[in-house]
BAFI-3210 file (N, C-alpha, C; in Angstrom, 3 decimals, decimal comma, padded with zeros to 6 digits):
// residues 251
n [1|2|3|4|5|6|7|8|9|10|11|12|13|14|15|16|17|18|19|20|21|22|23|24|25|26|27|28|29|30|31|32|33|34|35|36|37|38|39|40|41|42|43|44|45|46|47|48|49|50|51|52|53|54|55|56|57|58|59|60|61|62|63|64|65|66|67|68|69|70|71|72|73|74|75|76|77|78|79|80|81|82|83|84|85|86|87|88|89|90|91|92|93|94|95|96|97|98|99|100|101|102|103|104|105|106|107|108|109|110|111|112|113|114|115|116|117|118|119|120|121|122|123|124|125|126|127|128|129|130|131|132|133|134|135|136|137|138|139|140|141|142|143|144|145|146|147|148|149|150|151|152|153|154|155|156|157|158|159|160|161|162|163|164|165|166|167|168|169|170|171|172|173|174|175|176|177|178|179|180|181|182|183|184|185|186|187|188|189|190|191|192|193|194|195|196|197|198|199|200|201|202|203|204|205|206|207|208|209|210|211|212|213|214|215|216|217|218|219|220|221|222|223|224|225|226|227|228|229|230|231|232|233|234|235|236|237|238|239|240|241|242|243|244|245|246|247|248|249|250|251]
n.u [000,846|000,524|002,204|000,645|000,267|001,517|000,799|001,699|000,065|000,412|-000,934|-001,022|-000,918|-000,525|002,213|002,835|002,452|-000,750|-003,558|-006,880|-010,376|-012,851|-012,426|-012,273|-011,402|-008,518|-005,240|-001,860|000,746|003,420|006,613|006,689|008,867|010,427|008,638|008,346|010,941|011,112|009,169|010,256|012,676|011,661|010,743|008,390|006,028|005,092|004,386|001,730|000,941|-000,772|-001,947|-004,214|-005,704|-005,404|-007,121|-009,489|-008,541|-007,851|-005,232|-001,963|-000,243|002,206|005,203|007,905|008,094|007,341|009,447|011,684|011,097|011,078|013,734|015,126|013,954|013,329|011,205|008,345|006,387|003,263|001,460|-000,895|-003,408|-004,929|-004,526|-005,066|-004,658|-002,993|-000,501|-000,043|000,236|002,629|004,404|004,448|005,432|007,949|009,064|009,534|007,469|006,061|003,577|000,434|-002,215|-005,598|-008,648|-010,963|-010,751|-010,951|-013,567|-014,903|-013,985|-013,732|-012,180|-009,629|-008,367|-008,003|-006,357|-004,062|-003,297|-002,724|-000,543|001,375|001,110|-001,091|-000,338|000,603|-001,572|-003,738|-006,886|-008,524|-011,097|-013,421|-015,874|-019,125|-021,714|-023,718|-023,922|-026,486|-026,756|-024,295|-022,153|-020,075|-017,733|-016,117|-013,362|-012,002|-013,940|-016,114|-017,978|-020,802|-021,389|-023,304|-022,577|-022,229|-019,905|-019,036|-019,959|-018,677|-016,001|-015,797|-016,290|-014,131|-011,919|-012,189|-011,764|-009,096|-007,801|-005,361|-005,344|-007,235|-007,903|-009,705|-011,612|-013,351|-015,158|-016,684|-015,421|-012,834|-010,052|-011,245|-010,335|-011,709|-011,771|-011,766|-014,344|-015,623|-017,541|-017,775|-015,152|-015,128|-017,127|-016,219|-013,724|-014,569|-015,781|-014,016|-011,111|-008,641|-005,968|-006,962|-006,844|-007,400|-008,556|-008,831|-009,834|-008,340|-007,154|-006,183|-004,057|-005,368|-007,235|-005,937|-005,563|-008,252|-008,986|-007,537|-008,663|-011,185|-010,819|-009,051|-006,058|-004,067|-003,393|-003,886|-002,766|-002,873|-003,539|-003,128|-000,385|000,491|-000,581|-000,422|001,566|002,301|003,994|005,336|006,900|005,930|003,306|003,523|004,598|002,482|000,488|001,687|001,753|-000,949|-001,447|-001,344|000,051|002,728|005,414|008,696|010,663]
n.v [-001,194|002,233|004,925|007,480|010,876|014,153|017,337|020,525|023,504|026,162|029,217|031,286|034,644|037,263|036,798|036,469|034,763|034,086|034,067|033,259|033,280|031,069|031,417|034,179|037,566|037,794|037,806|038,910|036,564|036,225|035,470|033,139|031,448|031,498|030,327|027,791|026,796|026,451|024,436|022,378|021,949|021,000|018,559|018,009|015,955|016,532|019,450|021,582|023,933|026,602|028,877|031,047|032,966|032,639|031,247|032,760|035,167|034,515|033,589|032,057|030,056|031,638|031,243|031,739|031,774|029,160|027,766|028,674|027,740|024,972|024,579|024,920|023,304|019,973|018,304|016,655|018,530|019,884|021,692|024,191|026,187|028,126|026,259|025,069|023,390|020,561|021,451|023,340|021,649|020,394|022,588|023,344|020,983|020,887|023,067|022,275|021,181|018,250|017,173|018,174|020,270|020,559|022,278|024,185|024,031|021,303|020,745|022,155|020,818|017,654|015,809|016,731|015,660|012,996|013,286|014,461|012,457|010,359|011,400|012,104|010,368|009,161|009,666|012,199|013,817|015,732|016,182|018,988|019,685|021,998|022,549|023,523|023,632|020,920|017,396|015,997|018,412|019,385|021,134|021,538|024,089|026,447|028,521|029,859|029,456|030,935|030,290|028,360|024,932|022,954|020,355|017,425|016,826|014,180|012,533|013,805|013,387|010,596|010,321|011,806|010,345|008,016|009,143|009,825|011,188|010,977|011,479|013,044|016,225|017,440|020,122|021,865|024,671|026,046|025,443|026,282|028,019|028,498|027,061|025,149|022,473|019,719|019,083|016,356|014,509|015,003|014,372|011,661|010,529|011,047|009,712|007,080|006,566|006,556|005,042|006,143|008,047|010,359|013,706|015,512|018,780|022,128|023,787|022,775|023,274|022,459|019,986|017,526|017,543|016,683|013,945|013,189|013,636|011,643|009,379|009,588|008,634|009,784|009,792|011,533|014,567|018,039|021,288|024,772|027,287|026,485|026,135|028,641|030,431|029,496|027,981|025,547|023,012|021,275|019,216|018,867|018,201|015,795|014,140|014,128|012,842|010,338|009,494|009,062|006,820|006,945|005,919|007,320|008,782|008,738|011,446]
n.w [000,000|-000,838|000,766|002,730|001,769|002,547|001,618|001,083|-000,116|-002,411|-003,278|-006,037|-007,082|-009,233|-009,144|-006,465|-003,292|-002,031|000,240|000,922|001,793|001,263|-001,469|-001,797|-000,763|-000,690|000,699|000,837|001,305|001,035|-000,567|-003,199|-003,796|-001,494|000,375|-000,804|-000,580|002,196|002,689|001,179|002,536|004,918|004,209|002,711|000,996|-001,551|-003,574|-004,154|-006,541|-007,426|-009,754|-009,099|-010,428|-013,099|-014,969|-014,790|-015,710|-018,215|-018,985|-018,972|-016,458|-014,364|-015,636|-015,039|-012,280|-011,643|-012,882|-011,419|-008,832|-009,310|-010,025|-007,629|-005,698|-004,593|-004,172|-005,627|-007,946|-008,428|-010,723|-011,560|-013,254|-015,522|-017,545|-020,737|-022,901|-024,495|-025,206|-023,221|-021,023|-021,801|-021,787|-019,052|-017,873|-019,069|-017,847|-015,299|-013,757|-012,278|-012,316|-013,720|-013,002|-013,860|-014,382|-015,172|-018,040|-018,473|-017,730|-019,711|-021,964|-021,822|-023,210|-023,189|-020,962|-021,702|-023,955|-022,812|-021,004|-022,728|-024,069|-022,078|-019,945|-017,414|-014,821|-014,723|-014,899|-013,186|-011,988|-010,921|-008,734|-007,796|-005,448|-004,342|-001,787|-000,409|000,020|-001,980|-003,241|-003,974|-006,197|-009,032|-009,588|-011,765|-013,027|-010,837|-008,856|-009,683|-011,634|-012,007|-012,918|-013,161|-012,828|-010,798|-008,226|-007,541|-009,618|-011,747|-011,055|-011,348|-014,114|-015,114|-014,189|-015,669|-018,126|-018,127|-016,069|-013,570|-010,931|-008,330|-007,160|-004,664|-003,667|-001,229|-001,644|000,206|002,587|002,241|003,386|005,831|007,980|009,378|008,965|006,623|004,132|004,974|004,181|001,453|000,603|001,330|-000,322|-002,930|-002,886|-002,501|-004,878|-007,017|-008,583|-008,491|-006,950|-004,366|-003,339|-000,475|000,074|001,246|003,938|006,084|009,329|011,734|013,256|013,630|011,631|009,366|009,828|009,918|007,259|005,905|007,106|006,037|003,544|001,773|-000,165|000,091|001,864|001,731|002,640|003,524|004,902|007,595|007,697|007,007|008,924|011,549|014,180|013,249|011,310|008,441|009,439|012,100|011,458|010,028|012,024|013,839|012,336|012,027|014,702|015,150|013,696|010,914|007,888|006,971|005,046|006,353|006,883]
ca.u [000,000|001,292|002,132|-000,178|001,108|001,221|001,124|001,369|-000,349|000,695|-001,795|-000,255|-001,647|000,402|003,573|002,988|001,575|-001,903|-004,487|-008,174|-011,401|-013,907|-012,022|-012,384|-010,668|-007,146|-004,197|-000,506|001,409|004,854|007,296|006,486|010,120|010,800|007,757|008,668|012,211|010,828|008,468|011,212|013,614|010,948|010,470|007,047|005,982|004,884|003,899|000,735|001,241|-001,899|-002,156|-005,669|-006,388|-005,027|-008,272|-010,410|-007,935|-007,568|-003,801|-001,281|000,475|003,461|006,192|009,206|008,016|007,366|010,793|012,599|010,793|011,515|015,199|015,692|013,288|013,444|009,952|007,501|005,644|002,032|001,204|-002,122|-003,849|-004,956|-004,179|-006,113|-004,333|-001,866|000,707|000,159|000,803|004,024|005,174|004,636|006,317|009,298|009,552|009,833|006,353|005,967|002,171|-000,286|-003,603|-006,504|-009,993|-011,952|-010,665|-011,414|-015,030|-015,334|-013,634|-013,152|-011,213|-008,282|-007,796|-007,578|-005,221|-002,882|-002,899|-002,109|000,739|002,347|000,812|-002,114|000,263|000,863|-002,831|-004,486|-008,117|-008,896|-012,536|-013,857|-017,304|-019,909|-022,949|-023,645|-024,661|-027,058|-026,716|-022,955|-022,015|-018,731|-017,544|-014,860|-012,891|-011,766|-015,166|-017,067|-018,946|-021,414|-021,356|-024,374|-022,018|-022,055|-018,484|-018,761|-020,169|-017,626|-014,759|-015,853|-016,133|-012,780|-010,978|-012,305|-011,258|-007,638|-007,213|-004,684|-005,475|-008,296|-007,740|-011,068|-011,617|-014,627|-015,088|-017,297|-014,485|-011,514|-009,595|-011,952|-009,590|-012,695|-011,681|-012,224|-015,689|-015,306|-018,527|-017,377|-013,947|-015,493|-017,909|-015,359|-012,729|-015,225|-016,327|-012,975|-010,009|-007,381|-005,729|-007,724|-006,214|-008,357|-008,046|-009,804|-010,400|-007,482|-006,669|-005,584|-003,382|-006,269|-007,961|-005,177|-005,908|-009,643|-009,027|-007,069|-009,669|-012,333|-010,514|-008,078|-004,713|-003,172|-004,067|-003,194|-003,118|-002,203|-003,729|-002,530|001,053|000,733|-001,104|-000,238|002,963|002,490|004,921|005,283|007,524|004,972|002,121|003,830|004,752|001,140|-000,180|002,314|001,301|-002,339|-001,561|-001,323|001,287|003,354|006,840|009,561|011,633]
ca.v [000,000|003,458|005,756|008,672|012,049|015,460|018,211|021,942|024,154|027,588|029,896|032,368|035,713|038,349|036,429|036,389|033,835|034,714|033,155|033,897|032,529|030,718|031,932|035,633|038,304|037,306|038,655|038,495|035,765|036,158|035,074|031,704|030,702|031,365|029,333|026,473|026,356|025,989|023,149|021,408|021,651|020,248|017,213|017,810|014,895|017,203|020,819|022,007|025,315|026,975|030,272|031,044|033,939|032,440|030,931|033,900|036,238|033,958|033,579|030,876|030,146|032,388|030,190|032,001|031,357|027,694|027,329|028,955|026,809|023,637|024,543|024,933|022,373|018,613|017,577|016,716|019,779|019,871|023,076|024,421|027,561|028,579|025,193|024,973|022,490|019,648|022,270|023,924|020,561|020,220|023,745|023,258|019,855|021,282|024,090|021,695|020,506|016,799|016,929|019,377|020,301|021,228|022,391|024,793|023,540|019,914|020,790|022,621|019,817|016,517|015,084|017,195|014,703|011,828|013,680|014,659|011,157|009,577|012,004|012,200|009,398|009,721|010,073|013,634|014,535|015,907|016,948|019,787|019,904|022,953|022,285|024,196|022,967|019,755|016,199|016,005|019,760|019,780|021,514|021,898|025,446|026,690|029,903|030,321|029,386|031,971|029,818|027,050|024,086|021,968|019,024|016,945|016,495|012,742|012,051|014,375|012,691|009,272|010,510|012,281|009,240|007,151|009,871|009,874|011,819|010,005|011,900|014,028|017,204|017,865|021,294|022,446|026,128|026,509|025,246|026,797|029,155|028,661|026,302|024,389|021,061|019,336|018,551|014,930|013,762|015,163|013,563|010,253|010,071|011,048|008,650|005,781|006,409|006,472|004,136|006,888|008,756|011,573|014,649|016,370|020,146|023,161|023,804|022,255|024,304|021,809|018,748|016,378|017,568|015,860|012,545|012,996|013,543|010,304|008,411|009,696|007,925|010,478|009,236|012,619|015,738|019,266|022,391|026,044|028,232|025,984|026,349|030,077|031,276|028,916|027,583|024,184|022,857|019,962|018,256|018,591|017,566|014,392|013,430|013,938|011,806|009,059|009,151|008,587|005,600|007,144|005,412|008,398|008,658|009,346|012,325]
ca.w [000,000|-000,911|001,960|002,613|001,490|003,119|000,496|001,191|-001,354|-002,535|-004,232|-006,647|-007,759|-009,576|-008,781|-005,018|-002,587|-001,387|000,908|001,130|002,497|000,305|-002,779|-001,852|000,273|-000,664|001,265|000,491|002,342|000,856|-001,792|-003,421|-003,759|-000,084|000,981|-001,364|000,030|003,558|002,628|000,665|003,619|005,948|003,712|002,175|-000,009|-002,824|-003,434|-005,132|-006,868|-008,268|-010,113|-008,920|-011,284|-014,495|-015,816|-014,790|-016,490|-019,544|-019,243|-018,476|-015,195|-014,412|-015,834|-014,432|-010,880|-011,661|-013,245|-010,311|-007,742|-009,718|-010,028|-006,285|-004,790|-005,095|-004,021|-006,821|-008,049|-009,214|-011,090|-012,308|-013,437|-016,901|-018,479|-021,746|-024,004|-024,322|-025,272|-021,889|-020,218|-022,209|-021,342|-017,610|-017,588|-019,478|-016,922|-013,997|-013,100|-012,390|-012,592|-014,122|-012,540|-014,793|-013,846|-016,058|-019,412|-018,514|-017,716|-021,019|-022,978|-021,092|-024,037|-022,844|-020,003|-022,476|-024,794|-021,967|-020,456|-023,806|-024,442|-020,990|-018,896|-016,526|-013,555|-014,822|-015,092|-011,947|-012,139|-009,761|-008,635|-006,782|-005,272|-003,306|-001,406|000,471|-000,379|-003,335|-003,795|-004,383|-007,599|-009,458|-010,087|-012,470|-013,071|-009,460|-008,077|-010,097|-012,628|-011,756|-014,116|-013,194|-012,613|-009,431|-008,125|-007,530|-010,983|-012,580|-010,719|-011,977|-015,557|-015,386|-013,972|-016,856|-019,284|-018,115|-014,882|-012,723|-009,540|-008,131|-006,086|-004,361|-002,791|-000,823|-001,632|001,453|003,699|001,902|004,162|007,110|008,989|010,149|008,606|005,286|003,971|005,021|003,392|000,059|000,416|001,445|-001,476|-004,115|-002,739|-002,651|-006,221|-008,042|-008,277|-008,579|-005,684|-004,087|-002,419|000,226|000,100|001,583|005,276|007,146|010,239|012,897|012,888|013,570|010,365|008,425|010,110|009,513|005,802|005,526|007,552|005,133|002,310|000,933|-000,264|000,472|002,422|001,401|003,536|003,278|006,013|008,828|007,630|006,897|009,997|012,873|014,408|012,773|010,191|007,798|010,349|013,172|010,890|009,725|013,294|014,391|011,537|012,377|016,054|015,090|012,927|009,476|007,311|006,228|004,820|007,370|006,202]
c.u [000,882|001,128|001,283|000,731|000,578|001,729|000,737|000,895|-000,018|-000,218|-001,076|-001,184|-000,670|001,816|003,849|002,083|000,443|-002,708|-005,759|-009,096|-012,566|-013,683|-012,220|-011,471|-009,225|-006,197|-002,836|000,110|002,890|005,329|007,148|007,763|010,578|009,954|008,096|009,962|011,981|010,184|009,391|012,174|012,964|010,500|009,056|007,073|005,849|004,538|002,891|000,865|000,197|-001,942|-003,662|-006,404|-006,180|-006,225|-009,227|-009,883|-007,497|-006,085|-003,204|-000,607|001,791|004,635|007,514|009,228|008,096|008,782|011,772|012,363|011,312|013,031|015,773|015,123|013,220|012,206|009,163|006,601|004,437|001,628|-000,087|-002,456|-003,782|-004,595|-005,349|-005,890|-003,209|-000,553|001,005|000,723|002,296|004,890|005,458|005,584|007,761|009,902|009,680|008,697|006,454|004,552|001,534|-001,732|-004,449|-007,908|-010,940|-011,936|-011,144|-012,932|-015,553|-015,066|-012,948|-012,131|-009,789|-007,601|-007,247|-006,337|-003,952|-002,374|-002,210|-000,732|001,784|002,185|-000,149|-001,559|000,571|-000,408|-003,623|-005,728|-008,421|-010,396|-012,809|-015,371|-017,887|-021,114|-022,709|-024,467|-025,180|-026,955|-025,306|-022,951|-020,583|-018,744|-016,200|-014,501|-012,819|-013,054|-016,244|-018,164|-019,514|-021,494|-022,553|-023,895|-021,990|-020,616|-018,176|-018,897|-019,073|-016,290|-014,696|-015,608|-014,695|-011,742|-011,014|-011,686|-009,742|-006,999|-006,594|-004,774|-006,552|-007,932|-009,123|-011,047|-013,044|-014,467|-015,636|-016,357|-013,151|-011,187|-010,261|-011,209|-010,521|-012,671|-012,209|-013,717|-015,541|-016,291|-018,176|-016,153|-014,298|-016,200|-017,066|-014,356|-013,333|-015,644|-015,267|-011,869|-008,657|-007,190|-006,522|-006,964|-007,305|-007,749|-009,171|-010,359|-009,502|-006,954|-005,977|-004,989|-004,347|-007,116|-007,253|-005,515|-007,333|-009,764|-008,591|-008,100|-010,919|-012,064|-009,513|-006,737|-003,662|-004,010|-003,210|-003,655|-002,318|-002,300|-003,041|-001,030|001,404|000,495|-001,019|001,231|003,224|003,422|004,708|005,844|006,561|003,761|002,371|003,958|003,392|000,409|000,367|001,836|-000,099|-002,542|-001,593|000,040|001,889|004,842|007,608|010,647|013,052]
c.v [001,244|004,270|006,994|009,898|013,309|016,506|019,660|022,476|025,633|028,162|031,135|033,367|036,871|038,069|036,311|035,294|034,624|033,645|033,920|033,016|032,330|031,391|033,437|036,244|037,828|038,330|038,053|037,705|035,543|035,715|033,565|030,879|030,486|030,287|027,932|025,926|025,786|024,612|022,043|020,984|020,820|018,865|016,973|016,768|015,466|018,659|021,079|023,511|025,783|028,480|030,490|031,992|033,664|032,159|032,108|035,040|035,778|034,057|032,318|031,141|030,911|031,419|030,467|031,595|029,837|027,193|027,536|028,009|025,421|023,504|024,349|023,871|020,987|017,758|017,660|017,944|019,595|021,325|023,186|025,888|027,965|027,531|024,969|023,862|021,539|020,413|022,937|022,886|020,443|021,362|023,680|022,125|020,187|022,313|023,584|021,053|018,999|016,363|018,261|019,240|021,096|021,202|022,880|024,194|022,097|019,837|021,182|021,591|018,638|015,723|015,538|016,239|013,481|012,147|013,833|013,333|010,305|010,103|011,892|011,143|009,988|010,116|011,570|014,466|014,555|016,742|017,667|020,054|020,861|022,835|023,121|023,344|021,791|018,623|016,258|017,359|020,244|020,143|021,937|023,323|025,559|028,171|030,507|030,421|030,354|031,472|028,441|026,247|023,155|020,546|018,698|016,457|015,000|012,175|012,556|013,696|011,323|009,390|010,901|011,188|008,268|007,823|009,969|010,574|010,764|010,320|012,973|014,914|017,789|018,973|021,718|023,959|026,675|026,387|025,948|028,049|029,338|028,028|025,499|022,890|020,817|019,015|017,039|014,096|013,830|014,315|012,083|009,746|010,048|009,897|007,272|005,510|006,200|005,529|004,805|007,641|010,052|012,405|015,514|017,760|021,102|023,013|023,336|023,401|023,756|020,472|017,577|016,380|016,723|014,389|012,245|012,865|012,174|009,250|008,446|009,059|008,599|009,753|010,262|013,761|016,960|020,377|023,631|026,943|027,774|026,247|027,834|030,811|030,671|028,532|026,144|024,164|021,493|018,897|017,874|017,829|016,088|013,578|013,151|012,827|010,423|008,578|008,554|007,483|005,752|006,721|006,469|008,106|009,324|010,138|012,035]
c.w [000,000|000,364|001,688|002,510|002,166|002,129|000,802|-000,158|-001,279|-003,612|-004,727|-007,319|-007,974|-009,073|-007,305|-004,458|-001,929|-000,668|001,190|001,942|001,530|-001,049|-002,916|-000,788|000,418|-000,043|000,949|001,643|002,052|-000,510|-002,022|-003,357|-002,324|000,600|000,491|-000,772|001,424|003,525|002,120|001,769|004,711|005,467|003,245|001,065|-001,415|-002,515|-004,542|-005,295|-007,865|-008,494|-010,160|-009,854|-012,767|-015,397|-015,914|-015,650|-017,869|-019,900|-018,643|-017,135|-015,379|-014,443|-015,148|-012,970|-010,783|-011,904|-012,086|-009,135|-008,077|-009,705|-008,639|-005,349|-005,417|-004,858|-005,324|-006,782|-008,966|-009,467|-011,877|-012,390|-014,890|-017,931|-019,447|-022,766|-023,628|-024,383|-023,929|-020,926|-020,518|-021,676|-019,844|-017,234|-017,962|-018,530|-015,487|-013,255|-013,295|-012,729|-012,983|-013,681|-013,522|-014,215|-014,931|-017,459|-019,531|-018,482|-019,091|-022,108|-022,302|-021,893|-023,764|-021,882|-020,730|-023,296|-023,973|-021,414|-021,516|-024,166|-023,331|-019,905|-017,893|-015,165|-013,544|-014,794|-013,783|-012,244|-010,844|-009,810|-007,482|-006,650|-004,151|-002,948|-000,489|-000,112|-001,794|-004,024|-004,109|-005,863|-007,876|-010,000|-010,790|-012,385|-011,666|-008,667|-008,499|-011,037|-012,251|-013,054|-014,260|-012,972|-011,129|-009,284|-008,139|-008,938|-011,919|-012,295|-011,380|-013,478|-015,895|-015,204|-015,151|-018,081|-019,307|-016,941|-013,986|-011,254|-009,473|-006,945|-005,810|-003,311|-002,484|-000,758|-000,311|002,645|003,478|002,700|005,514|008,268|009,895|009,827|007,200|005,291|003,854|004,225|001,909|-000,255|000,384|000,189|-002,749|-004,043|-002,950|-004,095|-007,294|-007,604|-008,517|-007,264|-005,584|-003,063|-001,801|000,378|000,471|002,981|006,394|008,010|011,470|012,473|012,765|012,295|009,305|008,596|009,666|008,000|005,308|005,919|006,678|003,780|001,406|000,953|000,128|001,023|002,138|002,330|003,166|004,502|007,289|008,848|007,551|008,221|011,396|013,032|013,985|011,564|009,565|008,731|011,473|012,639|010,593|011,016|013,922|013,638|011,873|013,743|016,045|014,052|011,419|008,943|006,399|006,035|005,951|006,645|006,659]
res [x|x|x|x|x|x|x|x|x|x|x|x|x|x|x|x|x|x|x|x|x|x|x|x|x|x|x|x|x|x|x|x|x|x|x|x|x|x|x|x|x|x|x|x|x|x|x|x|x|x|x|x|x|x|x|x|x|x|x|x|x|x|x|x|x|x|x|x|x|x|x|x|x|x|x|x|x|x|x|x|x|x|x|x|x|x|x|x|x|x|x|x|x|x|x|x|x|x|x|x|x|x|x|x|x|x|x|x|x|x|x|x|x|x|x|x|x|x|x|x|x|x|x|x|x|x|x|x|x|x|x|x|x|x|x|x|x|x|x|x|x|x|x|x|x|x|x|x|x|x|x|x|x|x|x|x|x|x|x|x|x|x|x|x|x|x|x|x|x|x|x|x|x|x|x|x|x|x|x|x|x|x|x|x|x|x|x|x|x|x|x|x|x|x|x|x|x|x|x|x|x|x|x|x|x|x|x|x|x|x|x|x|x|x|x|x|x|x|x|x|x|x|x|x|x|x|x|x|x|x|x|x|x|x|x|x|x|x|x|x|x|x|x|x|x|x|x|x|x|x|x]
***
């Protein structure tokens, strides 16, 4: 069985790290390269790096930042934001990404997942799902949470996994930035429905939230606010997960 992963996430806007609440009210949290260096030194399993305004502003991810982070950090890097085509996948991979996250463009044209998986392997293709609501009323949103799609996240995850997505990053917009914990029901239902790894994201604020995400079925847990705004670290988080029986990598 693969070990569970702990994955910090960095949100990028105008070349800087930002953090908000429910995809609004963003505030600057520093230099992305500095933050990435810290997480790399602490032994993070991976780093998720999302340019949150790229799709809404109809532009590609800031490549120079991606390239600089990849040059200096040795943890696997998943990059997303503004990805529209197989060429965008190729560009990000050539600039140091190990995986590429796609959201809006995959909803608009699911064949992109198949094309990217056939060209680069499905291990490189991460479908990012941003969802609002609860239970039967969950709905997938695109363009930084601004556009409803009419899709249910569980059904969309199943379809995307069949189409070629090798991993699912599931984010609860309602929980994002609140530090109140993941939407465990959402994580549980998506993880139970697909046979590819699922990353829980959105809402982690305490160490026990990481354990809860894994217990809900996630293969990996991602966090941002907890690492930005508390005295917790990747090292403390991994030790806590290990103490509570989660099979994590020892740095």
